[in-house]
C-alpha positions as CSV (number, residue, x, y, z in Angstrom):
1,M,-115.2,68.4,-6.1
2,A,-114.3,66.4,-9.5
3,I,-111.8,68.6,-10.2
4,V,-110.0,68.4,-6.6
5,F,-110.5,64.7,-7.0
6,W,-108.7,64.5,-10.5
7,V,-105.9,67.0,-9.3
8,V,-105.0,64.7,-6.3
9,V,-105.1,61.3,-8.4
10,R,-103.1,63.3,-11.0
11,G,-100.7,64.1,-8.3
12,L,-100.6,60.8,-6.8
13,I,-99.7,59.2,-10.0
14,G,-96.9,61.8,-10.8
15,M,-95.6,61.1,-7.5
16,T,-95.6,57.2,-8.0
17,H,-94.0,57.9,-11.3
18,R,-91.1,59.7,-9.5
19,I,-90.8,57.4,-6.7
20,R,-90.4,54.6,-9.4
21,R,-87.8,56.6,-11.3
22,L,-85.9,56.9,-7.9
23,D,-86.4,53.5,-6.9
24,R,-85.0,52.5,-10.3
25,E,-82.1,54.7,-10.2
26,K,-81.6,53.5,-6.8
27,I,-81.5,49.9,-8.1
28,I,-79.5,50.5,-10.7
29,A,-76.9,52.3,-8.3
30,E,-76.9,49.4,-6.1
31,V,-76.5,46.8,-8.9
32,N,-73.6,48.9,-10.2
33,T,-72.0,49.0,-7.0
34,K,-72.2,45.0,-6.5
35,V,-71.1,44.5,-9.9
36,S,-67.7,46.7,-9.3
37,K,-67.1,44.9,-5.9
38,A,-67.7,41.6,-7.6
39,A,-65.1,42.6,-10.4
40,R,-62.5,44.0,-7.9
41,S,-63.1,40.6,-5.9
42,A,-62.5,38.6,-9.1
43,E,-59.5,40.8,-10.0
44,A,-58.0,40.0,-6.6
45,A,-58.9,36.2,-6.7
46,N,-57.1,36.1,-10.3
47,V,-54.1,37.8,-9.0
48,K,-54.0,35.5,-5.8
49,Y,-54.9,32.2,-7.4
50,K,-53.5,32.6,-11.0
51,P,-49.9,31.5,-10.0
52,A,-51.3,28.7,-8.0
53,I,-53.3,27.5,-11.0
54,E,-50.4,27.8,-13.5
55,S,-48.2,25.8,-11.2
56,G,-50.9,23.3,-10.8
57,M,-51.3,22.7,-14.5
58,T,-47.5,22.8,-15.1
59,T,-47.3,19.9,-12.5
60,I,-50.1,18.1,-13.8
61,R,-48.7,18.3,-17.5
62,G,-45.2,17.2,-16.2
63,R,-46.8,14.2,-14.5
64,V,-49.2,13.0,-17.3
65,M,-47.2,13.8,-20.5
66,P,-44.5,11.3,-19.9
67,Y,-46.9,8.4,-20.2
68,L,-48.5,9.7,-23.4
69,D,-44.9,10.5,-25.0
70,F,-43.2,8.0,-27.3
71,S,-39.7,9.3,-26.6
72,G,-37.3,8.0,-24.1
73,R,-37.1,4.7,-21.9
74,A,-38.8,2.5,-19.4
75,T,-37.7,0.2,-17.1
76,R,-39.3,-3.0,-16.2
77,K,-40.8,-1.6,-13.1
78,Q,-42.0,1.3,-14.9
79,F,-43.5,-0.6,-17.6
80,L,-45.5,-3.2,-15.2
81,V,-46.5,-0.3,-13.1
82,T,-47.9,1.5,-16.2
83,Q,-49.6,-1.6,-17.5
84,V,-51.2,-2.4,-14.3
85,A,-52.5,1.4,-13.8
86,A,-53.9,1.5,-17.2
87,G,-55.8,-1.8,-16.8
88,L,-57.1,-0.8,-13.4
89,G,-58.0,2.6,-14.8
90,L,-60.0,1.0,-17.9
91,G,-61.6,-1.4,-15.6
92,I,-62.8,1.3,-13.1
93,V,-64.4,3.0,-16.2
94,L,-66.0,-0.1,-17.7
95,G,-67.6,-0.8,-14.4
96,L,-68.9,2.8,-13.8
97,T,-70.4,2.8,-17.6
98,E,-71.9,-0.4,-16.7
99,G,-73.7,1.0,-13.8
100,L,-74.9,3.9,-16.1
101,F,-76.2,1.4,-18.6
102,E,-78.4,-0.4,-16.1
103,S,-79.6,2.8,-14.2
104,R,-80.2,5.1,-16.7
105,G,-81.9,5.5,-20.3
106,M,-80.6,6.0,-23.8
107,F,-78.7,9.3,-23.1
108,S,-76.6,7.7,-20.4
109,Q,-76.1,4.8,-22.6
110,S,-74.6,7.0,-25.4
111,F,-72.7,8.9,-22.7
112,G,-71.1,5.4,-21.4
113,I,-70.4,4.3,-24.8
114,F,-68.6,7.7,-25.4
115,L,-66.8,7.2,-22.1
116,I,-65.6,3.7,-23.0
117,V,-64.5,4.9,-26.5
118,V,-62.4,7.8,-25.0
119,A,-60.9,5.7,-22.0
120,S,-59.8,2.9,-24.6
121,V,-58.1,5.2,-26.8
122,L,-56.4,7.0,-23.9
123,V,-55.2,3.4,-22.6
124,L,-54.2,2.1,-25.7
125,W,-51.9,5.3,-26.3
126,V,-50.3,4.9,-23.0
127,V,-49.9,1.2,-23.8
128,F,-48.2,1.5,-26.8
129,A,-46.1,4.8,-25.7
130,T,-44.8,2.7,-22.8
131,S,-44.2,-0.5,-24.7
132,A,-42.4,1.5,-27.4
133,K,-40.2,2.9,-24.6
134,R,-39.7,-0.5,-23.1
135,M,-38.5,-2.0,-26.5
136,R,-36.1,0.6,-27.0
137,D,-34.7,0.1,-23.3
138,T,-34.3,-3.5,-24.1
139,G,-32.4,-2.4,-27.3
140,V,-34.9,-3.7,-29.6
141,T,-36.3,-1.5,-32.4
142,D,-39.7,0.3,-31.6
143,W,-41.4,-1.4,-34.6
144,W,-41.8,-4.5,-32.6
145,V,-44.3,-2.9,-30.7
146,L,-46.7,-3.8,-33.4
147,A,-46.4,-7.2,-32.2
148,L,-48.9,-6.3,-29.3
149,L,-51.8,-6.0,-32.3
150,V,-51.4,-9.3,-33.4
151,P,-53.1,-11.8,-30.9
152,A,-50.9,-15.0,-31.5
153,L,-47.6,-12.8,-30.4
154,N,-49.5,-10.4,-27.9
155,L,-48.6,-12.6,-24.9
156,A,-44.9,-13.4,-26.1
157,A,-44.2,-9.7,-26.8
158,F,-45.8,-8.7,-23.2
159,A,-43.4,-11.5,-21.4
160,F,-40.7,-10.3,-23.5
161,L,-41.2,-6.7,-22.2
162,C,-41.6,-7.7,-18.6
163,L,-38.8,-10.1,-18.3
164,V,-35.9,-9.0,-20.6
165,P,-33.5,-6.6,-18.8
166,S,-32.2,-3.3,-20.1
167,D,-29.8,-3.2,-22.9
168,E,-29.8,-7.0,-23.4
169,F,-30.3,-6.5,-27.3
170,K,-28.5,-3.5,-27.9
171,G,-26.2,-3.4,-31.0
172,R,-27.8,-7.0,-32.3
173,G,-29.8,-5.4,-34.9
174,L,-33.3,-6.4,-34.0
Protein backbone atom coordinates (compact mmCIF):
# COMPACT_ATOMS: atom_id res chain seq x y z
CA MET A 1 0.00 0.00 0.00
CA ALA A 2 2.83 2.39 0.83
CA ILE A 3 4.44 1.66 -2.52
CA VAL A 4 1.20 2.46 -4.37
CA PHE A 5 0.83 5.65 -2.36
CA TRP A 6 4.46 6.58 -3.15
CA VAL A 7 3.93 5.96 -6.87
CA VAL A 8 0.75 8.05 -6.91
CA VAL A 9 2.42 10.93 -5.03
CA ARG A 10 5.46 10.74 -7.28
CA GLY A 11 3.22 10.76 -10.35
CA LEU A 12 1.27 13.75 -9.07
CA ILE A 13 4.48 15.66 -8.35
CA GLY A 14 5.80 14.91 -11.83
CA MET A 15 2.50 15.91 -13.36
CA THR A 16 2.47 19.24 -11.49
CA HIS A 17 6.03 19.94 -12.69
CA ARG A 18 4.96 19.26 -16.28
CA ILE A 19 1.87 21.47 -15.86
CA ARG A 20 3.98 24.26 -14.39
CA ARG A 21 6.44 23.95 -17.27
CA LEU A 22 3.57 24.05 -19.78
CA ASP A 23 2.00 27.01 -17.97
CA ARG A 24 5.36 28.79 -17.94
CA GLU A 25 5.84 28.15 -21.65
CA LYS A 26 2.27 29.28 -22.34
CA ILE A 27 2.78 32.46 -20.29
CA ILE A 28 6.09 33.16 -22.04
CA ALA A 29 4.42 32.67 -25.42
CA GLU A 30 1.58 35.04 -24.44
CA VAL A 31 4.04 37.66 -23.17
CA ASN A 32 6.10 37.39 -26.37
CA THR A 33 2.93 37.82 -28.43
CA LYS A 34 1.88 40.90 -26.45
CA VAL A 35 5.36 42.42 -26.61
CA SER A 36 5.61 41.94 -30.36
CA LYS A 37 2.11 43.40 -30.79
CA ALA A 38 3.08 46.42 -28.66
CA ALA A 39 6.28 46.85 -30.68
CA ARG A 40 4.31 46.81 -33.93
CA SER A 41 1.83 49.30 -32.46
CA ALA A 42 4.66 51.58 -31.29
CA GLU A 43 6.28 51.45 -34.71
CA ALA A 44 2.95 52.28 -36.36
CA ALA A 45 2.45 55.20 -33.95
CA ASN A 46 5.99 56.40 -34.65
CA VAL A 47 5.35 56.36 -38.39
CA LYS A 48 1.97 58.04 -37.92
CA TYR A 49 2.87 60.77 -35.40
CA LYS A 50 6.56 61.49 -36.05
CA PRO A 51 5.91 64.03 -38.83
CA ALA A 52 3.40 65.86 -36.62
CA ILE A 53 5.81 65.95 -33.68
CA GLU A 54 8.66 67.20 -35.87
CA SER A 55 6.38 69.80 -37.43
CA GLY A 56 5.23 70.91 -33.97
CA MET A 57 8.81 71.25 -32.76
CA THR A 58 9.68 73.26 -35.86
CA THR A 59 6.69 75.51 -35.21
CA ILE A 60 7.64 76.00 -31.55
CA ARG A 61 11.26 76.65 -32.47
CA GLY A 62 10.14 79.13 -35.14
CA ARG A 63 7.94 81.03 -32.69
CA VAL A 64 10.23 81.04 -29.63
CA MET A 65 13.69 81.53 -31.12
CA PRO A 66 13.09 85.07 -32.44
CA TYR A 67 12.55 86.23 -28.86
CA LEU A 68 15.84 84.68 -27.73
CA ASP A 69 17.90 85.94 -30.67
CA PHE A 70 19.83 89.22 -30.47
CA SER A 71 19.88 89.81 -34.24
CA GLY A 72 17.28 91.69 -36.23
CA ARG A 73 15.06 94.63 -35.39
CA ALA A 74 11.99 95.20 -33.22
CA THR A 75 9.32 97.85 -33.70
CA ARG A 76 7.85 99.78 -30.79
CA LYS A 77 4.78 97.55 -30.77
CA GLN A 78 6.85 94.35 -30.77
CA PHE A 79 9.01 95.77 -27.98
CA LEU A 80 6.06 96.73 -25.79
CA VAL A 81 4.20 93.46 -26.33
CA THR A 82 7.32 91.47 -25.50
CA GLN A 83 8.03 93.52 -22.36
CA VAL A 84 4.46 93.18 -21.10
CA ALA A 85 4.35 89.44 -21.84
CA ALA A 86 7.70 88.89 -20.10
CA GLY A 87 6.52 90.84 -17.05
CA LEU A 88 3.23 88.94 -16.89
CA GLY A 89 5.00 85.61 -17.31
CA LEU A 90 7.42 86.39 -14.50
CA GLY A 91 4.54 87.57 -12.31
CA ILE A 92 2.67 84.31 -12.88
CA VAL A 93 5.75 82.26 -12.00
CA LEU A 94 6.32 84.34 -8.85
CA GLY A 95 2.67 83.90 -7.84
CA LEU A 96 2.83 80.14 -8.34
CA THR A 97 6.04 79.79 -6.38
CA GLU A 98 4.66 81.89 -3.53
CA GLY A 99 1.85 79.36 -3.28
CA LEU A 100 4.41 76.57 -3.25
CA PHE A 101 6.35 78.28 -0.47
CA GLU A 102 3.29 78.60 1.74
CA SER A 103 1.74 75.18 1.20
CA ARG A 104 4.69 72.79 1.07
CA GLY A 105 7.83 71.85 2.91
CA MET A 106 11.47 72.47 2.18
CA PHE A 107 11.59 70.46 -1.07
CA SER A 108 8.95 72.65 -2.67
CA GLN A 109 10.74 75.78 -1.49
CA SER A 110 13.95 74.69 -3.18
CA PHE A 111 12.01 73.86 -6.33
CA GLY A 112 10.32 77.26 -6.13
CA ILE A 113 13.66 79.01 -5.83
CA PHE A 114 14.95 77.04 -8.82
CA LEU A 115 11.83 77.97 -10.79
CA ILE A 116 12.25 81.66 -9.93
CA VAL A 117 15.91 81.64 -10.98
CA VAL A 118 15.17 79.89 -14.30
CA ALA A 119 12.22 82.19 -15.06
CA SER A 120 14.24 85.30 -14.16
CA VAL A 121 17.15 84.30 -16.38
CA LEU A 122 14.78 83.54 -19.26
CA VAL A 123 12.92 86.84 -18.83
CA LEU A 124 16.16 88.83 -18.60
CA TRP A 125 17.43 87.15 -21.76
CA VAL A 126 14.22 88.01 -23.63
CA VAL A 127 14.21 91.59 -22.30
CA PHE A 128 17.83 92.22 -23.29
CA ALA A 129 17.43 90.56 -26.70
CA THR A 130 14.33 92.61 -27.50
CA SER A 131 15.92 95.78 -26.15
CA ALA A 132 19.00 95.24 -28.31
CA LYS A 133 16.77 94.76 -31.36
CA ARG A 134 14.83 97.91 -30.48
CA MET A 135 18.07 99.89 -30.02
CA ARG A 136 19.19 98.74 -33.44
CA ASP A 137 15.78 99.73 -34.87
CA THR A 138 16.14 103.29 -33.55
CA GLY A 139 19.59 103.59 -35.09
CA VAL A 140 21.46 103.56 -31.76
CA THR A 141 24.26 101.08 -31.09
CA ASP A 142 23.33 97.90 -29.24
CA TRP A 143 25.68 98.71 -26.37
CA TRP A 144 23.19 101.24 -25.03
CA VAL A 145 21.13 98.28 -23.85
CA LEU A 146 23.53 98.14 -20.90
CA ALA A 147 21.85 101.34 -19.68
CA LEU A 148 19.01 99.06 -18.57
CA LEU A 149 21.35 97.68 -15.91
CA VAL A 150 22.00 101.09 -14.33
CA PRO A 151 19.11 101.94 -11.97
CA ALA A 152 19.24 105.69 -12.64
CA LEU A 153 19.16 105.19 -16.43
CA ASN A 154 16.75 102.25 -16.49
CA LEU A 155 13.50 104.20 -16.78
CA ALA A 156 15.01 106.71 -19.22
CA ALA A 157 16.27 103.89 -21.46
CA PHE A 158 12.89 102.15 -21.30
CA ALA A 159 11.06 105.39 -22.17
CA PHE A 160 13.53 105.97 -25.01
CA LEU A 161 12.86 102.51 -26.44
CA CYS A 162 9.09 102.97 -26.14
CA LEU A 163 8.83 106.47 -27.59
CA VAL A 164 11.54 106.93 -30.25
CA PRO A 165 10.42 105.99 -33.77
CA SER A 166 12.37 103.67 -36.05
CA ASP A 167 15.61 104.96 -37.63
CA GLU A 168 15.42 108.24 -35.66
CA PHE A 169 19.16 108.24 -34.92
CA LYS A 170 20.37 106.32 -37.96
CA GLY A 171 23.73 107.58 -39.19
CA ARG A 172 24.34 109.87 -36.20
CA GLY A 173 26.97 107.62 -34.61
CA LEU A 174 25.19 106.95 -31.33
